[in-house]
C-alpha positions as CSV (number, residue, x, y, z in Angstrom):
1,X,24.4,10.1,-14.5
2,X,21.5,11.3,-12.3
3,X,19.2,12.7,-14.9
4,X,15.8,11.1,-15.1
5,X,15.6,11.3,-18.9
6,X,18.3,8.6,-19.0
7,X,15.8,6.3,-17.4
8,X,13.4,6.7,-20.2
9,X,16.1,6.0,-22.8
10,X,17.1,2.8,-20.9
11,X,13.5,1.7,-20.8
12,X,13.2,2.2,-24.6
13,X,16.2,-0.1,-25.0
14,X,14.7,-2.6,-22.6
15,X,11.6,-3.0,-24.7
16,X,13.8,-4.2,-27.6
17,X,14.9,-7.3,-25.7
18,X,13.0,-10.6,-25.7
19,X,10.4,-10.6,-22.9
20,X,12.1,-13.5,-21.2
21,X,15.4,-11.7,-20.7
22,X,14.2,-9.9,-17.6
23,X,12.6,-12.9,-15.9
24,X,15.8,-13.7,-14.1
25,X,15.0,-11.2,-11.4
26,X,11.3,-11.5,-11.4
27,X,11.1,-11.9,-7.7
28,X,13.3,-8.8,-7.2
29,X,11.2,-6.8,-9.6
30,X,7.9,-7.4,-7.7
31,X,8.5,-7.0,-4.0
32,X,5.3,-6.7,-2.0
33,X,5.2,-4.1,0.8
34,X,6.4,-5.8,4.0
35,X,3.7,-6.9,6.4
36,X,3.3,-4.4,9.2
37,X,4.2,-5.6,12.7
38,X,1.3,-5.9,15.0
39,X,3.2,-3.7,17.4
40,X,3.3,-1.0,14.8
41,X,-0.2,-0.3,13.6
42,X,-3.3,-2.3,13.0
43,X,-6.0,0.4,13.1
44,X,-6.5,4.1,13.3
45,X,-7.0,3.8,17.1
46,X,-3.5,2.4,17.4
47,X,-2.1,5.3,15.4
48,X,-3.8,7.8,17.6
49,X,-2.6,6.0,20.7
50,X,1.0,6.0,19.4
51,X,0.9,9.7,18.7
52,X,-0.4,10.5,22.2
53,X,2.3,8.3,23.7
54,X,4.9,10.2,21.8
55,X,3.8,13.5,23.2
56,X,4.4,12.4,26.8
57,X,7.3,9.9,26.6
58,X,10.1,11.2,24.5
59,X,12.2,8.7,22.6
60,X,15.7,10.2,22.0
61,X,16.6,7.7,19.3
62,X,16.8,8.8,15.7
63,X,16.6,6.3,12.8
64,X,17.9,7.2,9.4
65,X,16.2,6.4,6.1
66,X,18.3,7.1,3.0
67,X,16.6,7.6,-0.3
68,X,19.1,6.6,-3.1
69,X,20.1,8.3,-6.3
70,X,18.9,7.1,-9.7
71,X,20.1,3.5,-10.4
72,X,22.0,3.3,-7.1
73,X,21.3,0.4,-4.8
74,X,21.5,-0.2,-1.0
75,X,24.9,-1.8,-1.3
76,X,26.3,1.5,-2.6
77,X,25.6,3.1,0.7
78,X,26.9,0.5,3.2
79,X,30.1,2.5,4.1
80,X,28.0,5.7,4.6
81,X,25.6,4.0,6.9
82,X,28.5,2.8,9.1
83,X,30.0,6.3,9.1
84,X,26.7,7.9,10.2
85,X,26.5,5.7,13.2
86,X,30.1,6.4,14.1
87,X,29.6,10.2,13.7
88,X,26.3,10.5,15.5
89,X,25.8,8.3,18.6
90,X,22.1,9.2,18.8
91,X,21.5,7.3,15.6
92,X,20.0,3.9,16.0
93,X,18.8,2.1,12.8
94,X,20.2,3.1,9.4
95,X,18.3,1.8,6.4
96,X,18.4,2.5,2.6
97,X,15.2,2.4,0.7
98,X,15.2,-1.1,-0.8
99,X,15.3,-0.3,-4.5
100,X,17.1,-2.6,-7.0
101,X,18.0,-0.7,-10.1
102,X,15.5,-2.9,-12.0
103,X,12.7,-0.9,-10.4
104,X,13.5,2.0,-12.6
105,X,12.1,0.0,-15.6
106,X,8.6,0.9,-14.2
107,X,8.8,4.4,-15.5
108,X,8.5,2.9,-19.0
109,X,4.7,2.9,-18.6
110,X,4.8,6.7,-18.9
111,X,6.7,6.8,-22.2
112,X,3.7,6.8,-24.6
113,X,1.6,9.1,-22.6
114,X,0.5,12.7,-23.2
115,X,1.8,13.9,-19.8
116,X,5.2,12.7,-20.7
117,X,5.3,14.5,-24.0
118,X,3.8,17.6,-22.3
119,X,6.2,17.5,-19.4
120,X,3.3,17.2,-16.9
121,X,3.9,13.9,-15.3
122,X,2.6,13.5,-11.7
123,X,4.6,12.0,-8.9
124,X,1.7,10.0,-7.7
125,X,1.4,8.0,-10.9
126,X,5.1,7.9,-12.0
127,X,6.9,7.3,-8.7
128,X,4.5,5.0,-6.8
129,X,7.1,2.2,-6.8
130,X,9.6,4.5,-5.1
131,X,7.1,5.6,-2.5
132,X,6.1,2.0,-1.8
133,X,9.7,1.1,-1.2
134,X,10.1,4.0,1.2
135,X,7.1,2.8,3.2
136,X,8.5,-0.8,3.3
137,X,11.6,0.6,4.9
138,X,9.7,2.9,7.3
139,X,7.5,0.0,8.4
140,X,10.7,-2.0,9.3
141,X,12.1,0.9,11.2
142,X,8.9,1.3,13.3
143,X,8.8,-2.5,13.9
144,X,12.4,-2.5,15.1
145,X,12.6,0.8,17.0
146,X,9.0,1.4,18.1
147,X,6.3,3.8,17.0
148,X,7.9,6.8,18.9
149,X,11.3,6.7,17.2
150,X,12.3,9.9,15.5
151,X,13.2,9.6,11.8
152,X,15.7,11.6,9.6
153,X,15.2,11.3,5.9
154,X,18.5,11.7,3.9
155,X,18.0,12.0,0.2
156,X,20.9,11.7,-2.3
157,X,20.4,13.4,-5.6
158,X,17.0,12.5,-7.1
159,X,16.2,10.7,-3.9
160,X,16.0,14.1,-2.2
161,X,13.2,15.5,-4.2
162,X,11.3,12.2,-4.3
163,X,11.5,12.2,-0.5
164,X,10.3,15.9,-0.5
165,X,7.3,14.8,-2.6
166,X,6.5,12.1,-0.1
167,X,6.8,14.5,2.9
168,X,4.5,16.9,1.1
169,X,1.8,14.3,0.4
170,X,2.3,14.0,-3.3
171,X,2.6,10.2,-3.0
172,X,-1.2,10.0,-2.5
173,X,-0.6,7.5,0.3
174,X,-3.0,7.2,3.2
175,X,-1.6,4.1,4.8
176,X,-1.0,3.8,8.6
177,X,2.7,3.8,8.0
178,X,2.5,7.1,6.0
179,X,0.4,8.7,8.7
180,X,2.7,7.7,11.5
181,X,5.8,8.7,9.5
182,X,4.4,12.2,8.9
183,X,4.3,12.6,12.7
184,X,7.7,11.1,13.4
185,X,10.0,12.5,10.7
186,X,12.0,15.1,12.6
187,X,14.7,16.1,10.1
188,X,15.3,16.0,6.3
189,X,18.7,16.3,4.7
190,X,19.4,16.4,0.9
191,X,22.8,15.8,-0.7
192,X,23.3,17.1,-4.2
193,X,19.6,17.3,-4.9
194,X,18.2,19.6,-7.6
195,X,15.4,21.4,-5.9
196,X,14.2,23.5,-8.8
197,X,13.8,23.3,-12.6
198,X,14.5,26.9,-13.8
199,X,13.0,28.4,-17.0
200,X,16.6,28.7,-18.3
201,X,16.9,24.9,-18.5
202,X,17.2,23.6,-22.0
203,X,14.9,20.7,-21.3
204,X,12.7,19.5,-18.5
205,X,14.6,16.3,-17.7
206,X,12.1,15.1,-15.1
207,X,9.2,15.7,-17.5
208,X,7.3,17.8,-15.0
209,X,7.9,15.8,-11.8
210,X,10.3,18.3,-10.2
211,X,8.1,21.2,-11.1
212,X,5.1,19.6,-9.4
213,X,7.2,19.3,-6.2
214,X,8.6,22.8,-6.5
215,X,5.2,24.4,-7.0
216,X,3.4,22.4,-4.3
217,X,2.8,24.5,-1.2
218,X,2.8,21.4,1.0
219,X,6.3,20.6,-0.2
220,X,7.7,24.1,0.4
221,X,10.4,24.7,2.9
222,X,8.2,26.8,5.1
223,X,5.4,24.2,5.1
224,X,7.8,21.4,6.2
225,X,9.4,23.6,8.8
226,X,6.0,24.6,10.2
227,X,5.5,20.9,10.9
228,X,8.7,20.8,13.0
229,X,11.0,19.2,10.4
230,X,14.6,20.5,10.5
231,X,15.7,21.0,6.9
232,X,19.3,20.9,5.6
233,X,20.3,21.1,1.9
234,X,23.9,20.3,1.1
235,X,25.6,21.3,-2.2
236,X,29.1,21.6,-3.6
237,X,30.9,24.3,-5.5
238,X,33.9,22.2,-6.1
239,X,33.8,21.9,-9.9
240,X,33.2,24.5,-12.6
241,X,31.6,23.6,-15.9
242,X,33.9,24.4,-18.8
243,X,34.3,23.1,-22.3
244,X,37.6,24.7,-23.2
245,X,39.8,23.0,-20.6
246,X,42.1,20.1,-20.2
247,X,40.3,19.0,-17.1
248,X,38.0,16.1,-18.1
249,X,35.8,16.5,-15.0
250,X,35.1,20.1,-15.8
251,X,34.0,19.1,-19.3
252,X,31.7,16.4,-17.9
253,X,30.3,18.9,-15.5
254,X,29.6,21.4,-18.3
255,X,27.6,18.7,-20.2
256,X,25.4,18.3,-17.0
257,X,25.1,21.9,-15.9
258,X,24.2,23.3,-19.4
259,X,21.0,21.4,-19.9
260,X,20.0,22.1,-16.3
261,X,20.5,25.9,-16.2
262,X,21.4,26.9,-19.7
263,X,24.9,28.3,-18.9
264,X,28.5,27.2,-18.3
265,X,31.8,28.8,-17.4
266,X,34.2,29.4,-14.6
267,X,31.4,30.9,-12.4
268,X,29.0,28.0,-12.9
269,X,30.0,25.6,-10.2
270,X,28.6,22.6,-8.6
271,X,29.4,19.0,-7.7
272,X,30.0,17.9,-11.3
273,X,26.4,16.9,-11.9
274,X,24.1,19.4,-10.0
275,X,24.9,23.1,-10.2
276,X,25.2,24.7,-6.8
277,X,22.4,27.2,-7.5
278,X,19.9,24.3,-7.8
279,X,20.9,22.4,-4.7
280,X,19.0,24.4,-2.1
281,X,15.4,24.8,-1.0
282,X,14.2,28.3,-0.1
283,X,14.5,29.6,3.5
284,X,14.1,28.5,6.3
285,X,16.0,25.5,5.1
286,X,19.6,25.4,6.2
287,X,22.1,25.8,3.3
288,X,25.5,24.1,3.4
289,X,28.0,24.5,0.5
290,X,31.1,22.3,0.7
291,X,33.7,23.1,-1.9
292,X,36.6,20.9,-0.9
293,X,37.7,18.2,1.5
294,X,39.5,19.9,4.3
295,X,42.0,17.1,4.6
296,X,43.0,16.6,0.9
297,X,41.8,19.7,-0.9
298,X,39.9,17.5,-3.3
299,X,36.6,18.9,-4.7
300,X,33.5,17.4,-3.3
301,X,31.7,15.5,-6.0
302,X,28.2,14.3,-6.6
303,X,28.7,10.6,-6.0
304,X,31.2,7.9,-5.2
305,X,30.0,5.3,-7.8
306,X,28.9,5.1,-11.4
307,X,25.4,3.6,-11.4
308,X,25.1,0.8,-13.9
309,X,21.7,1.0,-15.6
310,X,22.7,-1.7,-18.1
311,X,23.2,-4.4,-15.4
312,X,19.5,-5.4,-15.1
313,X,20.2,-9.1,-14.6
314,X,21.4,-8.4,-11.1
315,X,19.5,-5.4,-9.9
316,X,21.1,-5.4,-6.5
317,X,24.7,-5.7,-7.5
318,X,26.9,-2.7,-6.3
319,X,27.5,0.1,-8.8
320,X,31.0,0.7,-10.2
321,X,33.1,2.3,-7.5
322,X,35.1,5.5,-8.3
323,X,38.7,5.8,-7.1
324,X,39.2,6.1,-3.3
325,X,40.5,9.6,-3.7
326,X,37.2,10.8,-5.3
327,X,35.6,12.7,-2.4
328,X,31.8,13.0,-2.3
329,X,29.1,14.1,0.2
330,X,29.4,10.8,2.1
331,X,33.2,10.6,2.4
332,X,34.7,10.2,5.8
333,X,36.2,13.7,5.9
334,X,33.0,15.3,4.7
335,X,30.0,13.5,6.3
336,X,30.5,15.3,9.6
337,X,29.7,18.6,7.9
338,X,26.0,17.6,7.7
339,X,25.5,14.5,9.9
340,X,25.4,16.8,12.9
341,X,22.0,18.0,11.8
342,X,20.5,14.6,12.1
343,X,18.0,15.0,14.9
């Protein structure tokens, strides 16, 4: 569900359709970066002035930018956004990176390349569209809340390591929004994000992207913490990955865990998609493992929806919701475990 290799498979299928089939959402597929407010930044001098102001006049507000999982859309996180504001009164604006699922088609340009075959793709060339969408949302936050607002980045699944790449400078961006954001991002939280690609993995599903993030010194936990960013990684140990079981969820978990770490069994646990062992950055990042919902005893799962990569005619339509009793990181009874670290 959240493995990047699936995107490449979908893109291959997309190329088999007539070229006109995807013109229905042409305007959604090509969204220009939002124009910056004149109150935000218009020059390097304004950036410097904004940073100086921040050092003397503290803004206690915190805005949240959520970076979504693969094929998930902003509509999938509306309930979570409301919960965050309810849980943490210091939160002002909550935004989701504006990515329709159709944007994932853009990875198709990497399919015939040598870096794809060699598993040496670069974040800069492959995920530029994701980084652009992040900056679109960041520019809106600054325009609404002011240049001195603090920002918490929350990354769900793949969105966590994409955001980590952005924080560490792997986007290659040098825009005014990027430079201001690097000063104002005060906390970073990941939910069910794979932070490493171990040698035991059967296949590099991100084709080198995650390894680039993992090996970059500027993306390391220590480097980000040294910049004053509070780091929290949230994982689950709710579901074991087993083949010989009557529990369908455990079978599905096994099919996800095995390619990622090369092993399954009662002791290999995670959120049903991401093994617990991969969900954490190194120290000094805070580690939170949530096994079950304290109210219902239900295991904490990776997501609350089934992303629908085949629905490319309406790229912003909500994903297929899972039953209400499926608990995930953003459920009402779980979100308080990590939202208290938004600062």
